[in-house]
Every structure is written in structure tokens, then in C-alpha cells.
C-alpha positions, 0 to 999 in steps of 0.5 A: 509476524502474520498478525501483526501484518494483518493488523497493520492492513486494517489500520493502513486502510482504515486510516486513510480511508477514514479521511478520504471517504468523507471528502469523497462524499462531500467533493465527489471524484473532483481530481483537480480539486484533490490535487489542488488541495494536495498540493495546497501547502508546502507541507502537504506537498512534502507529504504527497511527494513523500507517499508517491516516492514510498509507493513506487518503492513499494510497487519495485518491491513487490515486483522484484521481491515476488518474482524472485519467490515466484509468488502468486496473485501479486495483483492483490498488493498492487492494486492495494495501491488504490488505497496507499502504500499504507495498505499495500506494504503489509498486505505484501509482507503478510502474503510473503510470510504466508508463502515462505510459511508454506514453502518447504525450507531448502538445507544449505 
């Protein structure tokens, strides 16, 4: 699973950034224009609403599951939200897999 999550991290960073970096190069960090274009059509507004709700869910999951497992460096996947949930979630899942692999299992 770690390899799958790592591949998803690369894809989750590459795909969104491949669209945003050219826009940023052409327009600079023009937030009003970014917001205007993000909600320009009902389909784009739908997509951004979905990303917003997904991002909140990912942040809650990182906080709750990370604390439950006593994971360290939870700021890393949270910071990945600067790219989006497509990077933050697989980053957290990769860190979780590594944490679980390093934690001795308790016999029940």
C-alpha cells in the first residue's frame, strides 16, 4: 500500500499543479480573478464546492485519526492542502501506513 500511496502523492501533486502553474505564470497571484474563474460556470462552482468539502473532511480525518494513532508531524499532510486534497489525503495515508508498520502490534 505504501507504494500505491506514494504514486498517488505524485499524481495528486502533478495533475493539479500542471494546471495551476501555467495559470499562475500568466496571471500572477490574482485572487479576485482566480475566484471569478473558479465559479464562472455552474460546473466549475460544483467542482470547487466538492473540493472545499473534501478538503475539510480530509483535514478532520488527519486531525482525528492522527491523534488517535499518536502520529507525529501531522503538519505535513495538512500543509499539502496548499496543493489540495488530492495530495493531502494520500500523503496522510502513506504516513499512516508507515506509522502502523513501525508500531508494534498489540495482541488482543
